[in-house]
N, C-alpha and C positions, 0 to 999 in steps of 0.2 A: 193544115193540121186536122187530123181526124177528130170529130166531136163524138163523144160517147152517146149512144141511144139509151135513154134512161126511162124506167117506169117506176112509179111510186105506189106502194101498196099500203093503204091506211092513210087517209088524208085528214086526220084530226089536227090538233095544234101543231105537233112537231112535223107531221107530214106536209102541211102547207109551208113550213119553213124550208123543208127539203125542196119543194117545188121551185122556190125562189132561186136556189143555187143550182139545181139540176137544169133549170131553163137558161140561166145565164152562163154557166160553165160547160154545159153539155146540151144535148138535144132532148128535151122532155117530150117523149112520144105518147105516153099513156099514164093515166092515174086510175086507181082502183080502190073502191070502198064498198062495203055492203050497204052503207047509207047512200042510196042512189043520188039523192039531191046534192049531197056533199061532193060526190065524185063529179057529177055533171057541172056544178058551179065552178069547180077548180079547172075542169077540162075546158070550159068556155073561156075562163080567164087566161089560160095558157095556150089555147087553140090546139089542144091535143085530144086524143081519144079517151073515153071513159069506159071503165069496165066495173062490174059489180061482183065479180068473183075472180080469184087468182087463177083458177084453172082456165077460165075463158081467156083471160089476158095472155097466159103463157101459150095457149093453143093458137091464138090469133096473131100475136106479135112474134115473128120469127127472127127479127134482126136486133134483138135487145142485147146491149153490152152489160147493162147493170140494172138490177132491181133493188130499190131501196125499201127495206122492210120497216114500216113505221106503225105497225099494228100493235095491239095490247101485248104486254110482256109475255103472257102465257101462250101467244101464238107465234112468237119469234122463231122458235125452232122449226115448227111445221112449215111456215111460209118460206123460211130461208132454204130449207132442204128441198122443197118443191121447186123453187126457182133455180137452185144449183143443178138439180137433176134435169131441168129443162135446158141446161146449157148456158145459164146466165151467171155472171159474177154478182155477188150480193154485198150490199152495204146494210148492215143490220143496226138498228138503234139499240142503245143500252136499255136494260141489261141484256147481254147476249141471250140469256134464257133464264128460267127460274129454277133450274136444277142442273147439277153437274152432268147428270146423265144426258140431258138434252144438249148441253154444250158439246159433249163428246160425239153425239150423233151428228151435230152440225159440222164438226171438224172432219169426221169420217166422210161425210157427203162431199165436202170441199176437196178432200184428197182423192176420192173415187172419181169425181167428175173433172178433176184437174182445173177447177175454177177458183177464183180468189173470193174469200169471205172477209169483209172488213167489218169491224165493230166501231160504232161511233164512240169516241172518248174525247169529246171536244175540249174538256178542261185541261188536257195535257198541253194545249196550245196557248193557255193563258200566259201572258208575259212573265209574271212573277213565278208561276209554276215551272215554266221552262227554265228560268234562271236558277231556281232552287235545285232542279234535277241536275243541271250542269255542275253546280257547286258540290253536290253529293258525289256525282260520277268522277269529278276531278279530285275527290278525296279531301276537299278543304275542311269538311266538318270532322274528319277522322271517323272513328267508330261511332255509329249511331247508337245512342243509349236509350232514348225515350222519345215517344211521339204522342201528341195529344190532338185528337180531332173533335171539334165542336160543330154540330149541325143544328142550328136553332132557327127553324123556319115555321111559317104559319101556313097550314093547309086546313081551311075551315070545313064545316060540314057540307056547305053548298058545293064546294069543289068536288066532293065525292057524290053527293046526291045528283048533281047535274051530269054524271057520267054513268055509262052502263057497264064499265069494267073497273074503274078505279075503286080500290077498297075491297074488291073481291079477291079472296085468297088465290083462287085458281088462275085468274087472269092478271092480277097485279103482283102478287107474290109477297108484298110487304114493303114497309117504308124504306128499308135499306136497298131494296131493288129499284123502286120507282124514284124516290127522292135522292137517295144518297149513294147509289152505286158508284158515282164518280169519285167520291171521297175514298171509298174502299179501293177503287182502282189505283188512286194516287198513293195510298198507303203501301200497296203491293209494289208499285213502281219505284217509290222512294226507299222503302225499308226491306222489302222482300216478303217471303212467305211466312205464314202464321202457323205456329206449332201447337199452341194451346189457347183456349178461350174460356172465359167465364162471363156470364151475361145474365141480366135481368131485363124483362120488358113488361110494360103495362099498357092497357088502353084506358086512358082517363077520360077523355072528352069526346071520343068518336064511337062510343058504343052504339050499336044498331046501324051505323053507316060504314064502319070499317071492320073487316073480319080478322084484323091482326092488331099489332101494337101501334100506339101513336108516340111512344116514348121508350127509350132504352138506354142502357149503360152496358158497355162491354169492356173487358180487360183482356188485352192480348199479350201473348209471349211469342216473339218472332223467332224464327229459326236461327238468326244471327245473334240471339241473346238479348236484343232490345225489348223493352216493355212499352206498351201503349194503351191508351184509353180512347174509347169513342163514346161521347155523350150526345145523344141525338133525340130530337123531338120535333113534331109538327104542331106543337101547342104554344109556340111563341105567340104572345098575345097581339092580335091585330096585324102583325106583319113579320116578314123575315128579319132576323137580327144579325145572324152570323153564320158563316161557313168557313171554318178555318182549320189549318194544320200547323202545329208548332213542333219543330224538330229540335231535339237536344243532342248534339254530337260532342265528342270530347274536346273539339277545337272550335265549336261554334254553335250558336242558337239562332234559328230563323223562324219567324211566324209569317205565314201567308194567310191573309184573312179577308176582311171586308164581308159583304154578305155572300159573295160567290167566289171566293178564292181569287179575287181580282186586285188585291192590294198587298204590297209588301209592308206588313205592319211594323215589324222591327227585325233588326239583325245585329248580331255581334259575332264576327268571325275573325279568328286569329290571322292578322296580316292581310285581310281581304275585305272588300266591300262590293256588294251588288249595286251597280249604278246603271243609269241610262235605260231604264225600262220603258218600252214603248207603251202608250196607253192601250188598254184592252178594249174589246168590243163590249157593248152593253149586254145585260142578261136577256135571255129569252123571256118574253112576256106572254102569259096565258090569261088574258083578261085581267082580273085583279091580281093574279098570282105571278110572281117572278120566279124563273127557274135558274138554270146555270148560264154561264157565259155563252153567247151565241157565236161559236166559232165554226159553224157548219161550213162556211166558205172554205176554211182551211182543211176541214175533213174532206170536202169534195176535191180540193186541189191535190191532196195526197192520193186520193183514189185515181184521179186522172194521171197524176205523175207515175203511179205504179202501172196502170193498165195501158197507157199510151206511150210513156217514155221509159218503161222498165225500171222505174225508181224503186226505192225500198219502202215497205209498208210501215206506217207509223204505229199501228197497234197490232202486236202479235196475237194470234188466236189464243195462245196459251194464257196471255194476260186476261183476255175476256173470260176464259174458263176459271182462272185463279180468283178473279173478283167474285164470281158466283160461288166458288168453293169456300171462300172466306165468309161470305154472307151466310151460306148454309151452315158453316161451323158455328157462327154466332147464334143463329136461330135454334140449332140443336142444343147449344149450351143454355140458352134461355129457357127452353122446356125443362131441362135438368134443374136449372136455377129455381124454377117454380115448384120443384119437388113432384112433378107429375110423372 
């Protein structure tokens, strides 16, 4: 069976996760990072080539099947488009980009080059999340009336100070992009598009290290008539506490929670019960910080299934764009909310 030739651009925390799966499920041929020692260390570990610029990598490596873009959020569009134009398929980390315009440019590039562009949405593979999606699609909850999202994590000052891009508006985009875009993705996946938003945001504890909010509250009205709230913060004291979605349908209520959407917390569904959930993977660890569930193995398996076996793509590009569009709407509403 053909193994995909894969290169990884940006080998920070998440890039090194990618290396693990790219090397075990495919053929990791190159890694690239502007931090040369970082690129060299990983290249030595996986016995592959190291590059310090994407242009050099694309000029040198002619047989790449896939480029995984794991650079800061603000560079996703530029790097994905470059790789697509060089004739490579692309797997881009979340968020797809930090503006709808950039997402549209990426989609056009994929269409023009006739290459596949995948967006990492690994939380869709969490066992309780998958089970809830099936329950919704099978109509067991009936009409969705209300949805509540809680994102209570801790990201302390050190987390930002120790990074040259986190917390910077241009490269990071905001807490909803970096920490919580998975939750917004699932809102769209479960409930559909958002028609109207009201929001307030504040920066309480990260002044001077973060150029945007550390806390926010948003109220959403969905196209299908459902209402929803998002309560999010990175000021949870000392550690992550909760990452949850609660759905209220006319025929059922389900809460998927835990710290990382990894536990089915409660359910009450008319004539039905979700049972037999397989245990999920542990969360991604970033030193002292925990992130989302580490389902990158499943992400890579889907990419291989699509590119090698002609399978169907797990995350539609429109979904990637919609997540960014909803985040943009929330931030625009927050600016209005502040009366600016």
